[in-house]
C-alpha positions as CSV (number, residue, x, y, z in Angstrom):
1,D,129.4,77.9,128.2
2,R,127.6,81.0,128.2
3,M,125.1,80.0,125.4
4,E,123.9,76.9,127.4
5,T,123.9,79.0,130.7
6,I,121.2,81.4,128.6
7,I,119.6,78.6,127.0
8,A,118.9,77.0,130.3
9,Q,117.8,80.4,131.9
10,T,115.5,81.5,129.1
11,G,114.5,78.4,127.2
12,E,115.5,80.8,124.2
13,N,118.1,79.4,121.7
14,G,118.5,82.4,119.2
15,F,121.6,84.3,119.5
16,H,122.7,87.6,117.8
17,F,126.8,88.3,118.3
18,V,127.2,91.8,118.3
19,D,130.9,92.1,117.2
20,E,131.7,94.9,114.6
21,A,133.2,92.2,112.7
22,A,132.9,88.7,113.9
23,P,136.6,86.9,112.8
24,P,136.4,84.0,110.3
25,A,138.6,81.8,112.5
26,L,136.7,82.8,115.9
27,M,133.5,82.0,113.8
28,R,134.7,78.7,112.8
29,A,135.7,77.8,116.4
30,L,132.6,78.7,117.7
31,A,130.6,76.4,115.0
32,L,133.0,73.6,115.7
33,E,132.1,74.1,119.4
34,I,128.4,73.9,118.8
35,L,128.3,70.9,116.6
36,K,130.5,69.0,119.2
37,R,128.1,69.7,122.0
38,K,125.1,69.0,119.6
39,L,123.5,72.3,120.4
40,T,120.4,73.0,118.5
41,V,120.6,77.2,118.1
42,S,120.3,79.6,115.7
43,W,122.6,82.5,115.2
44,W,123.7,85.4,113.3
45,T,126.3,88.4,113.6
46,N,128.2,91.3,111.4
47,V,131.0,90.5,109.4
48,R,133.6,91.9,106.7
49,F,133.4,90.1,103.7
50,E,137.1,88.6,103.6
51,K,138.1,86.2,101.1
52,S,138.6,83.6,104.0
53,F,134.6,82.8,103.9
54,T,135.3,79.8,101.9
55,K,132.5,77.5,100.6
56,D,133.2,75.1,103.0
57,L,133.6,77.4,105.8
58,C,130.0,78.9,104.9
59,L,128.7,75.4,105.0
60,L,130.2,74.3,108.3
61,L,128.7,77.8,109.9
62,K,125.2,76.6,108.6
63,A,125.5,73.4,109.9
64,S,126.0,75.1,113.1
65,G,123.0,76.9,113.1
66,C,124.3,80.4,111.5
67,I,121.1,81.8,109.7
68,A,122.5,85.0,108.6
69,V,125.4,87.7,108.1
70,S,125.4,91.2,107.9
71,G,128.4,93.1,106.7
72,G,129.6,96.4,104.8
73,L,129.8,96.6,101.2
74,E,129.4,100.5,101.6
75,V,130.0,102.4,98.3
76,A,130.2,99.3,96.1
77,S,132.9,101.1,94.2
78,D,136.5,99.7,94.4
79,R,138.2,103.2,94.1
80,L,136.1,104.1,97.3
81,L,136.6,101.2,99.1
82,A,140.2,101.4,98.7
83,L,140.0,105.1,99.9
84,I,138.1,103.9,102.9
85,D,141.0,101.3,103.4
86,K,138.1,98.7,103.8
87,G,140.4,95.6,102.7
88,I,137.9,94.1,99.8
89,T,136.9,94.7,96.5
90,V,133.4,94.5,94.6
91,A,134.4,91.2,93.2
92,Q,135.6,89.8,96.2
93,V,132.3,90.6,98.1
94,A,130.4,88.8,95.2
95,R,132.1,85.7,95.7
96,V,131.8,85.8,99.2
97,N,128.4,86.6,99.4
98,R,127.7,83.3,96.8
99,N,129.3,81.1,99.3
100,F,127.2,82.6,102.1
101,T,124.1,82.2,99.8
102,E,124.7,78.7,98.5
103,A,125.1,77.2,101.9
104,G,121.8,78.8,102.9
105,I,122.9,81.8,104.9
106,M,120.9,85.3,104.4
107,V,123.2,88.1,103.7
108,H,122.6,91.7,104.4
109,A,124.9,94.7,102.9
110,Y,125.3,97.9,104.8
111,L,125.5,100.4,101.7
112,M,126.8,104.0,101.8
113,Y,126.5,107.0,99.6
114,G,127.8,110.4,99.8
115,F,131.4,109.2,100.7
116,P,133.6,112.3,100.3
117,T,134.8,112.6,96.6
118,Q,132.3,110.1,95.7
119,T,131.0,111.4,92.0
120,A,127.3,111.2,90.4
121,Q,128.8,108.5,88.1
122,E,130.1,106.9,91.0
123,T,127.0,106.6,92.7
124,I,125.0,105.3,89.6
125,D,127.7,102.5,89.0
126,S,127.5,101.4,92.5
127,L,123.7,101.1,92.3
128,E,124.4,98.9,88.8
129,M,126.8,96.9,91.3
130,V,124.1,96.2,93.5
131,R,121.5,95.5,90.9
132,Q,123.5,92.9,89.4
133,L,124.1,91.2,93.1
134,F,120.4,91.0,93.6
135,K,119.8,89.8,90.1
136,L,122.1,87.1,90.2
137,G,120.7,86.2,93.9
138,V,124.0,86.4,96.2
139,L,122.3,89.2,98.0
140,Q,119.1,89.2,99.8
141,S,118.8,92.4,101.7
142,A,120.3,95.7,101.9
143,F,120.1,99.4,103.4
144,W,121.5,102.5,102.0
145,H,123.1,105.1,104.6
146,L,123.8,108.9,103.6
147,F,127.6,109.1,104.9
148,T,127.9,111.0,108.1
149,M,131.6,112.6,109.3
150,T,132.1,111.7,112.6
151,A,134.8,113.4,115.0
152,H,136.9,110.2,115.5
153,S,136.8,108.6,112.2
154,P,139.4,108.7,109.4
155,V,137.4,111.5,107.5
156,G,136.9,113.5,110.8
157,L,140.5,113.3,112.1
158,N,141.9,114.0,108.6
159,P,139.5,115.9,106.3
160,E,142.5,117.2,103.9
161,K,143.0,113.7,102.8
162,Y,139.7,113.3,101.7
163,L,139.2,116.8,100.1
164,V,136.5,117.9,102.5
165,K,135.9,120.7,104.8
166,K,134.4,121.0,108.6
167,Q,131.8,123.3,108.7
168,T,131.1,122.8,112.4
169,A,133.7,122.4,115.5
170,I,133.0,119.4,117.7
171,T,131.6,120.4,120.9
172,G,130.1,118.9,124.2
173,T,130.2,114.7,124.9
174,F,131.9,112.1,122.8
175,A,128.3,110.9,121.9
176,N,127.7,114.3,120.1
177,N,130.4,113.7,117.6
178,D,128.6,114.3,114.1
179,I,130.3,117.1,111.8
180,A,128.6,118.9,109.4
181,H,130.9,119.0,106.3
182,E,131.2,120.3,102.8
183,D,132.4,118.1,99.8
184,P,133.5,120.2,97.0
185,T,134.6,117.5,94.7
186,G,131.7,115.4,94.9
187,A,128.0,115.1,93.8
188,D,125.2,116.6,95.2
189,H,124.8,113.3,97.4
190,E,121.4,113.8,99.1
191,T,119.5,114.1,95.7
192,F,120.6,110.4,95.2
193,G,118.9,109.2,98.2
194,F,115.1,108.6,97.3
195,G,115.8,107.0,94.1
196,L,118.6,104.3,95.8
197,K,116.2,103.6,98.4
198,K,113.5,103.1,96.1
199,S,115.1,101.2,93.7
200,L,116.6,98.7,96.6
201,F,113.1,98.4,97.8
202,N,112.1,97.0,94.5
203,Y,115.3,94.7,94.2
204,M,114.8,93.2,97.5
205,H,111.5,91.9,96.3
206,G,112.8,90.6,93.0
207,L,111.1,93.6,91.3
208,C,112.5,95.8,88.0
209,L,116.0,94.1,88.1
210,D,116.1,95.0,84.4
211,D,114.8,98.5,84.5
212,P,117.1,101.3,83.3
213,L,118.9,103.0,86.5
214,S,117.6,106.2,84.9
215,N,114.1,105.1,85.7
216,W,114.9,105.4,89.6
217,F,115.6,109.4,89.5
218,D,113.5,112.5,88.6
219,F,116.9,114.3,87.3
220,K,119.2,113.4,84.5
221,V,121.9,111.2,85.8
222,P,124.8,109.6,83.8
223,K,124.8,105.8,82.2
224,T,126.6,103.3,84.3
225,K,129.9,102.3,83.1
226,V,129.7,99.3,84.7
227,P,129.7,96.4,82.3
228,P,126.3,94.5,82.5
229,D,128.1,91.0,83.5
230,Y,130.5,92.4,85.8
231,I,129.4,90.2,88.4
232,E,128.6,87.2,86.4
233,H,132.3,87.3,85.4
234,A,133.4,87.8,89.3
235,L,131.6,84.8,90.2
236,S,133.2,82.7,87.3
237,E,136.5,83.3,88.3
238,P,137.9,80.3,90.3
239,E,138.7,80.7,93.8
240,A,142.3,80.7,94.8
241,A,143.1,78.0,97.0
242,L,143.4,78.7,100.4
243,F,144.0,75.4,101.9
244,K,147.2,74.8,104.1
245,P,148.7,71.9,105.9
246,T,147.5,73.4,108.9
247,A,143.7,73.5,107.6
248,K,141.3,71.7,109.6
249,I,139.4,68.7,107.9
250,V,136.0,67.6,109.7
251,W,133.4,65.1,108.7
252,L,129.9,66.0,109.4
253,G,128.4,63.3,107.5
254,H,127.1,59.7,108.4
255,K,129.0,56.4,107.6
256,P,128.9,55.4,104.2
257,A,127.8,52.2,102.7
258,V,130.6,50.4,101.4
259,E,130.7,47.7,98.8
260,H,133.3,45.5,97.6
261,F,134.0,44.7,93.9
262,I,135.8,43.6,91.1
263,K,137.1,45.9,88.2
264,S,138.1,44.0,85.3
265,K,139.4,45.4,82.0
266,K,141.1,43.6,79.2
267,G,142.0,40.3,81.0
268,N,143.1,42.6,84.3
269,H,141.4,42.7,87.5
270,W,141.3,45.3,90.3
271,P,139.5,44.8,93.9
272,M,137.7,47.8,94.4
273,V,135.6,49.8,96.9
274,S,132.1,51.6,96.3
275,L,131.4,54.2,98.8
276,T,127.8,55.9,98.8
277,F,127.1,58.8,100.8
278,Q,123.7,59.8,101.5
279,S,122.9,63.8,102.4
280,R,119.8,65.5,103.1
281,K,120.1,67.0,99.7
282,E,121.7,64.1,97.4
283,T,123.4,61.0,97.4
284,L,127.3,60.6,96.1
285,N,128.9,57.8,94.9
286,I,132.7,57.1,94.9
287,K,134.2,54.1,93.3
288,T,138.4,53.7,94.0
289,Y,140.9,51.3,94.5
290,E,140.1,49.0,97.7
291,Q,143.1,50.2,99.6
292,Q,142.3,53.7,99.5
293,G,138.8,53.3,99.8
294,V,139.1,51.5,103.1
295,W,141.6,53.8,104.4
296,F,139.2,56.6,103.6
297,A,136.1,54.9,104.9
298,N,138.1,54.5,108.4
299,M,139.8,58.2,108.2
300,L,136.3,59.7,108.0
301,E,135.6,58.1,111.4
302,K,138.3,60.0,113.0
303,L,137.5,62.9,111.1
304,S,133.8,62.9,112.6
305,I,132.8,66.0,114.4
306,A,131.7,63.7,117.5
307,N,135.4,63.1,118.1
308,S,137.4,65.3,120.5
309,K,140.7,65.6,118.2
310,T,140.5,67.5,115.1
311,Y,142.9,66.6,112.4
312,T,144.7,68.9,110.1
313,L,145.4,68.3,106.4
314,Q,149.1,67.2,107.1
315,E,148.1,64.6,109.6
316,V,145.5,63.0,107.5
317,K,148.2,63.0,104.6
318,E,150.6,61.6,107.2
319,N,147.8,58.8,108.2
320,Y,147.5,58.2,104.3
321,E,151.3,57.5,104.1
322,A,151.4,55.6,107.0
323,A,149.0,53.2,105.7
324,G,151.5,52.4,102.6
325,L,149.2,54.4,100.3
326,E,151.0,56.7,97.6
327,D,150.2,59.9,95.6
328,F,148.0,61.4,98.4
329,E,147.5,64.7,96.5
330,L,146.2,62.9,93.3
331,F,143.7,61.0,95.5
332,W,142.4,64.0,98.0
333,D,142.6,66.8,95.4
334,N,140.9,65.4,92.5
335,K,137.1,64.3,92.0
336,P,135.2,62.8,93.6
337,I,136.7,63.5,97.0
338,S,137.0,67.1,96.4
339,T,133.4,67.7,95.8
340,M,132.7,65.9,99.0
341,N,131.6,69.2,100.7
342,K,128.5,68.5,99.6
343,V,127.7,65.6,101.8
344,G,129.8,67.0,104.8
345,L,133.6,66.8,104.4
346,L,134.9,70.2,105.1
347,R,138.3,72.2,104.7
348,L,138.6,74.6,107.2
């Protein structure tokens, strides 16, 4: 409602949601409502790179006008991400970023160097992770920030846990909360700043992606211990199926062209249906038994985003069985039905 009001008041239709980390479920609900109301908007927000950003959810967000997301990859090191209690791994970030990128949503990552106890080796390894993300095209924009201890952060409240020492006491107002600190176990973090930022500037322009990491620094740095195919391997791992009976099933596409025909083999005949789906990018054809095909075409009309009711996967299954059809999972979870997200059938 506020978006429609602001559009009417200002004539602008671009929105930046400033949540520190917009919840995927809320983004899904927003996207569905934008599509139901047929609003033409563009929007972006800040996220945490959670595994619930599936390929289908990213396609939905894109369809609703989402053009970009930004999120914290931070130190790009699994040990330090666990220490920060970020709740993500580099491999997970790579897969989520791939989902956003393939949907046509730009990804910006906030990167951090100089976290307490971060070694020179971990700094170089983090840079290698970032290099691979850019080379494989799953990250489009990023910025390195030098870690700052703040009074009310976990590090500021409990520096002993992170093996650092406060050098200044906090005084004054809440906003004056940066604390100088000493990190006796980590690297000389500030010396890495120029090289990290120079390399990133080039990576964002598609340059020097195969250059040795040592080229970016005017002092000796350790060789990376990250395998050169680490991110590529992470992207090749199949995503865990997150689809539950309560998952929402939404159809964003158009009505298919339906053609009835008879399939013959060794004297046997079966009535069949050919369903042809056309999206802006491709054409998809499905051939299936007549009863299943007719049911599926009718079900898509019910699943259309234009309808007020949104069906769950369990409700779709019940509708299938009520039509006297058998083996729902065999029909629904196999190709080509399982690849129909390309033309607008989304499991959310």
